[in-house]
C-alpha positions as CSV (number, residue, x, y, z in Angstrom):
1,X,3.9,-21.2,-28.2
2,X,2.0,-17.4,-27.8
3,X,3.9,-15.4,-25.3
4,X,6.5,-17.6,-24.4
5,X,9.1,-15.8,-21.5
6,X,12.2,-14.6,-22.9
7,X,14.6,-18.3,-21.7
8,X,11.9,-20.6,-22.3
9,X,11.5,-22.3,-25.8
10,X,8.4,-23.6,-27.3
11,X,7.9,-28.0,-27.7
12,X,5.9,-26.8,-30.3
13,X,3.1,-29.1,-28.8
14,X,-0.2,-27.5,-28.2
15,X,-0.2,-27.0,-24.1
16,X,-2.4,-29.4,-21.7
17,X,-5.6,-26.7,-20.6
18,X,-5.0,-25.2,-17.3
19,X,-6.8,-26.9,-15.0
20,X,-5.2,-27.4,-12.4
21,X,-7.3,-30.5,-9.5
22,X,-9.1,-28.3,-7.7
23,X,-9.1,-24.8,-9.9
24,X,-12.1,-22.5,-11.2
25,X,-11.2,-21.6,-14.6
26,X,-13.5,-18.2,-15.6
27,X,-12.9,-17.2,-19.2
28,X,-14.7,-14.8,-21.4
29,X,-18.1,-17.0,-22.2
30,X,-18.3,-17.6,-18.7
31,X,-21.1,-15.2,-16.8
32,X,-18.2,-14.4,-14.0
33,X,-15.9,-12.7,-16.3
34,X,-16.7,-9.2,-17.1
35,X,-16.9,-8.8,-13.3
36,X,-13.3,-10.8,-11.9
37,X,-11.1,-9.5,-14.7
38,X,-11.0,-6.0,-12.8
39,X,-9.6,-4.9,-9.8
40,X,-11.2,-1.5,-7.6
41,X,-9.7,0.4,-10.0
42,X,-12.1,0.5,-13.2
43,X,-9.6,2.1,-14.9
44,X,-8.5,-1.2,-16.2
45,X,-8.1,-3.2,-17.9
46,X,-7.7,-0.3,-20.8
47,X,-9.4,-2.1,-23.4
48,X,-11.1,-5.4,-23.9
49,X,-8.0,-6.4,-25.6
50,X,-6.6,-5.7,-22.7
51,X,-8.2,-8.1,-20.6
52,X,-6.6,-11.6,-19.2
53,X,-7.5,-14.1,-21.3
54,X,-8.8,-16.2,-18.3
55,X,-8.9,-16.5,-14.1
56,X,-7.5,-18.9,-12.3
57,X,-10.0,-19.3,-9.2
58,X,-7.0,-21.2,-6.6
59,X,-8.3,-23.2,-3.5
60,X,-4.8,-23.6,-1.7
61,X,-0.7,-23.4,-1.8
62,X,-1.1,-27.1,-3.6
63,X,-3.5,-25.6,-6.3
64,X,-1.9,-22.3,-7.2
65,X,1.5,-24.5,-7.8
66,X,-0.2,-26.8,-10.7
67,X,-2.2,-23.4,-11.7
68,X,1.2,-21.6,-12.4
69,X,3.1,-24.4,-13.6
70,X,0.3,-25.2,-16.4
71,X,0.2,-21.5,-17.4
72,X,3.9,-21.0,-17.6
73,X,4.6,-24.4,-19.3
74,X,1.7,-22.7,-22.1
75,X,3.9,-20.2,-22.4
76,X,0.7,-17.6,-20.7
77,X,2.4,-14.4,-18.4
78,X,0.9,-14.9,-14.7
79,X,-0.3,-12.3,-12.6
80,X,-1.0,-12.4,-8.9
81,X,-3.9,-11.1,-7.0
82,X,-5.1,-11.5,-3.8
83,X,-7.3,-8.3,-2.8
84,X,-7.7,-6.9,-6.4
85,X,-6.2,-3.4,-4.9
86,X,-3.1,-2.3,-7.5
87,X,-3.4,1.1,-8.3
88,X,-2.3,0.4,-11.5
89,X,-2.8,-1.9,-14.4
90,X,-0.1,-4.6,-13.4
91,X,-2.4,-7.2,-13.0
92,X,-5.5,-7.0,-15.0
93,X,-3.8,-5.5,-17.8
94,X,-2.8,-8.9,-19.1
95,X,-3.8,-9.6,-22.6
96,X,-4.0,-13.5,-23.6
97,X,-2.3,-14.0,-19.6
98,X,-3.8,-15.4,-16.6
99,X,-4.9,-14.1,-13.2
100,X,-4.3,-16.3,-11.0
101,X,-6.2,-15.3,-8.3
102,X,-5.3,-16.1,-4.4
103,X,-8.1,-14.6,-2.2
104,X,-9.4,-18.4,-1.4
105,X,-5.8,-18.6,0.3
106,X,-7.3,-17.3,3.6
107,X,-5.9,-19.1,6.1
108,X,-5.2,-17.7,10.0
109,X,-4.7,-19.6,12.2
110,X,-1.9,-20.7,14.7
111,X,0.4,-23.3,15.3
112,X,-0.1,-25.4,18.1
113,X,3.4,-27.3,18.8
114,X,5.2,-24.0,17.9
115,X,2.9,-21.0,18.5
116,X,3.5,-19.8,14.6
117,X,1.3,-17.4,13.5
118,X,-0.1,-18.4,9.9
119,X,-1.5,-15.8,7.4
120,X,-2.5,-16.8,3.9
121,X,-1.7,-14.5,0.9
122,X,-5.6,-14.1,0.0
123,X,-6.7,-12.9,3.7
124,X,-8.4,-9.9,3.5
125,X,-7.0,-7.3,6.1
126,X,-10.6,-7.1,8.0
127,X,-10.6,-10.5,8.2
128,X,-7.8,-11.4,9.8
129,X,-8.0,-8.9,11.7
130,X,-11.3,-9.9,13.1
131,X,-9.3,-13.7,13.3
132,X,-6.8,-13.1,14.9
133,X,-8.4,-10.6,18.0
134,X,-11.6,-13.6,18.0
135,X,-8.7,-16.3,19.0
136,X,-5.3,-15.0,20.4
137,X,-5.9,-11.5,20.8
138,X,-3.6,-10.4,19.1
139,X,-3.1,-8.0,16.2
140,X,-1.1,-7.2,12.5
141,X,-0.2,-3.2,12.5
142,X,-1.7,-3.0,8.9
143,X,-4.1,-1.2,6.8
144,X,-7.1,0.5,8.0
145,X,-9.1,-1.0,4.3
146,X,-10.9,-3.8,5.2
147,X,-10.9,-5.6,1.8
148,X,-6.6,-4.7,1.1
149,X,-5.3,-8.8,0.5
150,X,-2.8,-9.9,2.8
151,X,-0.2,-10.5,0.5
152,X,0.7,-7.4,-1.9
153,X,-0.2,-5.4,2.0
154,X,2.7,-6.9,3.9
155,X,5.1,-8.6,1.1
156,X,4.7,-4.4,0.2
157,X,5.8,-2.8,3.2
158,X,2.0,-2.4,4.3
159,X,1.1,0.2,7.4
160,X,-1.6,1.5,9.6
161,X,-3.0,2.7,12.5
162,X,-0.7,0.5,14.9
163,X,2.5,0.9,12.9
164,X,3.9,4.0,14.6
165,X,3.3,1.8,17.5
166,X,5.1,-1.5,16.2
167,X,6.5,-1.4,12.9
168,X,5.4,-2.2,10.2
169,X,3.4,-6.3,9.3
170,X,6.2,-7.1,7.1
171,X,8.5,-6.3,9.7
172,X,7.1,-9.1,12.0
173,X,7.3,-11.8,9.0
174,X,9.2,-14.4,10.1
175,X,9.0,-16.7,7.0
176,X,7.1,-16.2,3.7
177,X,5.6,-19.1,1.3
178,X,6.2,-18.6,-2.2
179,X,6.0,-20.2,-5.4
180,X,9.3,-19.2,-7.7
181,X,9.9,-20.2,-11.2
182,X,13.5,-21.8,-12.3
183,X,15.2,-21.4,-15.6
184,X,13.7,-24.3,-16.8
185,X,10.1,-23.0,-15.9
186,X,9.7,-25.2,-13.3
187,X,7.3,-24.5,-10.3
188,X,9.5,-24.1,-7.1
189,X,8.0,-24.0,-3.7
190,X,10.1,-22.3,-1.2
191,X,9.4,-21.5,3.0
192,X,12.4,-18.7,3.1
193,X,13.4,-17.2,6.1
194,X,16.7,-15.7,7.9
195,X,18.2,-19.3,7.7
196,X,16.9,-20.5,4.4
197,X,17.0,-18.2,1.2
198,X,17.4,-15.1,3.7
199,X,17.9,-13.1,0.0
200,X,14.4,-14.0,-0.6
201,X,13.2,-13.6,2.4
202,X,14.2,-9.8,3.1
203,X,12.7,-8.9,-0.8
204,X,9.9,-9.9,0.1
205,X,9.8,-8.0,3.3
206,X,8.7,-4.7,1.6
207,X,9.9,-4.5,-1.6
208,X,6.7,-6.9,-2.6
209,X,6.1,-9.9,-4.0
210,X,5.0,-9.6,-7.5
211,X,8.6,-9.6,-8.6
212,X,10.2,-12.6,-7.1
213,X,7.1,-15.1,-7.3
214,X,3.6,-16.2,-6.1
215,X,3.4,-15.6,-2.7
216,X,1.2,-18.4,-0.3
217,X,1.3,-17.7,2.5
218,X,3.4,-15.8,6.4
219,X,4.5,-16.7,9.1
220,X,5.1,-14.7,12.4
221,X,6.7,-16.3,15.6
222,X,4.8,-13.6,17.0
223,X,2.2,-10.6,16.4
224,X,1.3,-7.6,18.9
225,X,-1.5,-7.6,21.6
226,X,-4.2,-6.1,20.1
227,X,-5.0,-3.0,22.4
228,X,-7.4,-3.3,24.2
229,X,-9.1,0.4,23.4
230,X,-8.1,3.0,21.3
231,X,-9.3,6.9,21.3
232,X,-10.8,8.5,18.4
233,X,-11.4,12.2,17.4
234,X,-12.1,14.7,14.2
235,X,-11.5,18.5,13.8
236,X,-13.0,19.2,10.4
237,X,-11.5,23.0,9.0
238,X,-14.2,25.1,6.3
239,X,-13.1,25.8,3.5
240,X,-15.1,29.7,2.9
241,X,-12.8,30.9,5.6
242,X,-10.1,29.0,4.8
243,X,-6.8,31.7,3.5
244,X,-3.1,30.8,2.1
245,X,-1.9,31.7,5.6
246,X,-4.2,29.8,7.4
247,X,-3.5,26.4,5.5
248,X,0.3,27.3,5.8
249,X,-0.3,27.2,9.7
250,X,-2.3,24.0,9.6
251,X,0.4,22.0,7.3
252,X,2.8,23.9,9.1
253,X,1.7,22.2,12.8
254,X,1.0,19.0,11.0
255,X,4.1,19.2,10.2
256,X,6.4,20.0,13.0
257,X,4.8,18.0,15.0
258,X,6.1,14.7,13.8
259,X,9.3,16.7,13.3
260,X,9.5,17.0,17.0
261,X,7.6,15.9,19.2
262,X,6.1,12.7,17.6
263,X,9.0,11.2,17.6
264,X,8.8,11.0,21.4
265,X,7.8,7.4,22.6
266,X,4.7,8.3,24.6
267,X,3.5,9.8,20.9
268,X,4.2,6.2,19.6
269,X,0.2,5.0,20.0
270,X,-1.2,8.3,18.3
271,X,-1.6,7.7,14.2
272,X,-3.1,11.3,12.7
273,X,-4.3,11.9,9.0
274,X,-4.3,15.6,7.6
275,X,-7.0,15.0,5.1
276,X,-7.1,18.4,2.7
277,X,-10.2,17.4,1.0
278,X,-10.2,19.7,-2.3
279,X,-12.1,22.9,-1.8
280,X,-14.9,21.5,-4.1
281,X,-15.6,19.6,-1.1
282,X,-16.5,22.2,1.3
283,X,-14.1,20.9,4.7
284,X,-11.0,18.9,5.0
285,X,-10.5,17.5,7.8
286,X,-7.4,16.4,10.9
287,X,-8.1,12.3,12.4
288,X,-6.3,10.8,15.5
289,X,-6.5,7.3,16.7
290,X,-4.8,6.8,19.8
291,X,-4.0,4.3,22.4
292,X,-1.2,4.3,25.6
293,X,2.0,2.2,24.8
294,X,0.4,-0.7,26.7
295,X,-3.0,-0.9,24.8
296,X,-5.1,1.3,27.3
297,X,-7.2,4.9,27.2
298,X,-6.4,5.4,31.0
299,X,-3.9,8.9,29.8
300,X,-5.4,11.2,26.9
301,X,-2.3,13.9,27.7
302,X,-1.0,12.8,24.5
303,X,-3.9,13.1,22.1
304,X,-4.7,15.9,23.9
305,X,-2.0,17.9,23.7
306,X,-2.2,17.6,20.1
307,X,-6.3,18.6,19.2
308,X,-5.1,21.7,21.4
309,X,-2.7,22.7,18.7
310,X,-5.6,22.2,16.0
311,X,-8.9,23.5,17.6
312,X,-8.4,26.9,16.7
313,X,-8.9,26.3,13.3
314,X,-11.3,24.7,13.7
315,X,-14.9,25.0,12.1
316,X,-16.9,23.0,14.1
317,X,-15.3,25.6,17.5
318,X,-15.7,29.1,15.2
319,X,-11.9,29.5,16.3
320,X,-12.8,29.5,19.8
321,X,-10.4,27.1,22.0
322,X,-13.5,24.7,22.6
323,X,-12.3,20.8,22.5
324,X,-13.5,18.4,20.3
325,X,-15.5,15.4,21.3
326,X,-13.2,11.9,22.2
327,X,-14.4,8.7,21.7
328,X,-13.1,5.8,22.8
329,X,-14.5,1.8,21.6
330,X,-13.0,-1.3,21.8
331,X,-10.3,-2.4,19.3
332,X,-11.6,-5.0,17.0
333,X,-14.9,-2.5,16.9
334,X,-13.2,1.1,15.9
335,X,-11.5,-1.3,13.7
336,X,-14.3,-2.5,11.5
337,X,-15.9,1.0,11.9
338,X,-12.9,2.0,9.8
339,X,-12.7,-0.4,7.7
340,X,-14.9,0.2,5.0
341,X,-16.5,-0.9,2.2
342,X,-13.9,-0.3,-0.9
343,X,-16.1,1.4,-3.6
344,X,-14.7,0.3,-7.3
345,X,-14.2,3.4,-9.5
346,X,-11.6,5.1,-11.9
347,X,-8.3,6.2,-10.1
348,X,-5.0,7.7,-9.9
349,X,-2.1,8.2,-6.9
350,X,0.6,9.0,-5.9
351,X,3.4,8.7,-3.0
352,X,6.0,10.6,-1.0
353,X,8.5,10.0,2.6
354,X,9.1,12.9,4.0
355,X,11.3,13.4,6.5
356,X,11.0,17.1,7.2
357,X,7.8,18.9,8.2
358,X,6.2,21.1,5.2
359,X,8.2,24.5,4.2
360,X,5.8,27.8,2.9
361,X,6.5,27.4,-0.6
362,X,5.1,23.2,0.0
363,X,1.8,24.6,1.4
364,X,1.3,27.3,-1.9
365,X,1.3,25.3,-3.8
366,X,-1.0,22.5,-1.8
367,X,-3.2,25.7,-1.4
368,X,-2.5,26.8,-5.8
369,X,-4.5,22.9,-6.7
370,X,-6.3,22.2,-4.0
371,X,-8.6,25.6,-4.8
372,X,-8.2,25.3,-8.2
373,X,-11.1,23.6,-10.4
374,X,-10.5,22.1,-13.6
375,X,-13.1,22.3,-16.8
376,X,-14.9,18.8,-18.0
377,X,-14.5,17.4,-14.5
378,X,-14.7,17.6,-10.8
379,X,-12.8,17.2,-8.6
380,X,-14.3,16.8,-5.4
381,X,-12.8,13.5,-4.7
382,X,-9.5,14.3,-5.2
383,X,-7.5,14.9,-2.3
384,X,-4.4,15.7,-0.7
385,X,-3.7,12.5,2.7
386,X,-0.9,13.4,5.1
387,X,-0.4,10.2,7.4
388,X,1.9,10.8,10.3
389,X,4.6,7.9,10.5
390,X,8.3,7.0,12.0
391,X,7.7,5.7,15.4
392,X,8.4,1.9,15.7
393,X,9.1,2.1,11.8
394,X,11.6,4.3,12.2
395,X,14.1,1.0,13.9
396,X,17.5,1.5,11.9
397,X,17.9,-2.5,12.5
398,X,15.1,-2.8,10.3
399,X,16.4,-1.2,6.7
400,X,18.9,-4.5,6.8
401,X,16.4,-7.1,7.8
402,X,13.7,-6.6,5.5
403,X,13.4,-4.6,1.7
404,X,12.0,-0.4,3.2
405,X,15.4,1.0,3.7
406,X,12.9,3.9,4.2
407,X,13.0,4.6,7.8
408,X,14.2,8.0,8.6
409,X,10.7,9.2,7.3
410,X,7.8,11.0,10.0
411,X,5.1,11.5,6.8
412,X,4.0,9.7,4.6
413,X,1.9,11.3,1.8
414,X,-0.7,10.2,-0.7
415,X,-2.2,13.0,-3.1
416,X,-4.8,11.3,-4.8
417,X,-8.0,11.5,-7.2
418,X,-11.4,9.2,-8.0
419,X,-13.7,10.4,-10.5
420,X,-16.7,8.1,-12.5
421,X,-16.5,8.5,-16.5
422,X,-13.6,7.2,-18.7
423,X,-13.9,10.7,-20.4
424,X,-12.5,12.4,-17.1
425,X,-9.6,10.7,-17.2
426,X,-6.9,12.5,-19.1
427,X,-8.5,16.1,-16.9
428,X,-8.1,14.2,-13.6
429,X,-4.6,12.9,-14.2
430,X,-3.0,15.7,-15.3
431,X,-4.5,17.9,-12.8
432,X,-2.6,15.6,-10.4
433,X,0.4,15.0,-12.6
434,X,1.1,18.8,-12.5
435,X,0.5,19.0,-9.0
436,X,2.9,16.7,-7.8
437,X,5.6,17.7,-9.9
438,X,5.0,21.4,-9.7
439,X,5.3,20.7,-5.5
440,X,8.6,18.3,-6.5
441,X,10.3,21.0,-8.5
442,X,10.8,23.5,-5.6
443,X,14.2,24.8,-3.1
444,X,13.8,21.5,-2.0
445,X,14.1,19.4,-5.1
446,X,18.1,19.3,-6.7
447,X,17.6,19.9,-10.2
448,X,18.8,16.3,-11.4
449,X,15.7,15.4,-9.8
450,X,13.1,17.6,-10.2
451,X,10.4,17.0,-10.2
452,X,9.8,13.7,-7.6
453,X,10.8,13.1,-4.1
454,X,14.2,11.8,-5.1
455,X,16.3,11.0,-1.7
456,X,17.6,14.1,0.0
457,X,17.5,15.5,3.8
458,X,13.9,16.4,3.0
459,X,12.1,13.4,1.8
460,X,13.2,9.7,0.8
461,X,10.9,8.8,-2.1
462,X,8.3,6.9,-2.4
463,X,6.2,3.7,-1.5
464,X,5.9,0.7,-3.9
465,X,2.1,-0.6,-2.7
466,X,1.3,3.1,-4.2
467,X,2.7,2.7,-7.3
468,X,2.8,5.3,-9.9
469,X,3.6,4.7,-13.7
470,X,4.1,8.5,-14.1
471,X,7.5,8.0,-12.4
472,X,8.6,6.0,-15.7
473,X,9.5,8.8,-17.3
474,X,12.5,9.2,-14.2
475,X,15.4,6.4,-15.2
476,X,15.9,6.6,-11.3
477,X,12.5,6.1,-10.8
478,X,13.7,2.5,-8.9
479,X,15.6,4.1,-6.5
480,X,12.6,6.6,-5.7
481,X,10.6,2.5,-4.9
482,X,13.4,0.3,-3.4
483,X,16.4,2.5,-2.6
484,X,19.1,3.9,-3.6
485,X,21.1,1.0,-2.7
486,X,18.6,-1.1,-1.7
487,X,17.9,-1.5,-5.7
488,X,21.1,-3.3,-6.9
489,X,20.5,-5.9,-4.2
490,X,17.0,-7.0,-5.6
491,X,18.4,-7.1,-9.0
492,X,20.5,-9.7,-7.5
493,X,17.8,-11.7,-6.3
494,X,15.7,-11.3,-8.9
495,X,18.4,-12.6,-11.1
496,X,18.6,-15.7,-9.0
497,X,14.8,-16.8,-8.2
498,X,13.1,-15.0,-11.1
499,X,15.8,-16.1,-13.9
500,X,13.0,-15.7,-17.0
501,X,11.1,-12.7,-15.6
502,X,8.0,-14.5,-14.8
503,X,6.7,-12.3,-12.5
504,X,6.7,-8.9,-14.1
505,X,5.0,-5.3,-14.4
506,X,5.9,-1.8,-15.6
507,X,7.7,-1.2,-12.3
508,X,9.1,-4.6,-10.9
509,X,12.8,-5.5,-10.1
510,X,14.2,-5.5,-13.5
511,X,17.1,-8.2,-13.4
């Protein structure tokens, strides 16, 4: 059998056609194949030969179980897609294999008998927010990109504008429905919760589901009420007169706030992103979304206090103390406006969880690379994004209940870059790799972990939902993403529920 997983023996009999009862099967001869073989990152598949042999569009959980069984029996490698936003090649680079597309598993409802909310793994975030709000007045503290799928987002510890107020999306999960494959190659549906398969339940709350099985849905005993309204504002800064000194002050102001004032509960309803676009973009900005802990905007003093810290450097106020405008709107409208439309393009991403604010040394390196030009390509879509973090996310008890051990960070970084042409790949990725390596080779990094934000008093490693295969060059990459002590626990879960390593990619949990 071609591609027979380790531990499963070939019978020598040609497998039955890969057709589950309701599954739509798309092969290379199908006109839909060129579109469905890709994800949002157009770098993947790397080459035509790396593409999956077929895509199986599953209609429901039972259909997914049949399709998965047929793929495993045929000796093919299954990869799972809910929204298609995987940054690396973990899903669509699957030569000879099969992509199980679960985007149709889009259930959003509430059990009338016990009040439990159900979200299918294929639910796109915006659709989930809209349905939860309109039907029940609740929400999930997840991300802003509306087309991201719930399956990967929630299982990987997804966060967003309401996470400082309510915690991570996975913190609210009370059961996970997942298809595993036992040592005999049989698909085993499991409902994992705090009482049954509690180890698998914990692993699927933050370590990503792609290491253990195919997640078909999540259950939530309760969810937070959606805010009645939110207030939003932004301040932009021109690169024309941006000096190293000025950028250093902006970065240190941002970091100091979240390191100190941002720890206080009256600020937990505030989410801010310092989006440091490359100089070629002309300007960069700091944006804010806010609501009081009660979900209203009756008192905006916390928000004004924060905005006033940055007004002096704004290109809009000409360096005066004039205040930016604040727009208030109902939560659903604000959520819809931020959801946006995902554009398919080529991209590269990295991540860092910061326990402390920025240092002058870090600021100097950031300034160096954001003002650097690279021959043969344009960096006008490159950015160094700093997201406010902490608040309810940093409840220490959740480190033991979930697979997200990073519960002391105040800022989450996402350095990234986008471009259009394949011939620009090398220049773009090299610029970002050099930027990141130099940023973490200074005084805040011990020599043993130079080039990475390894766990220390300054950093808490990286974020698995922003995977970066560059980190595979370091033998401690699992600890960067999964935690120092947490990884051993995840390995035991892997051995128990995926003994044949059916579900794997370059950065999945190793057994």
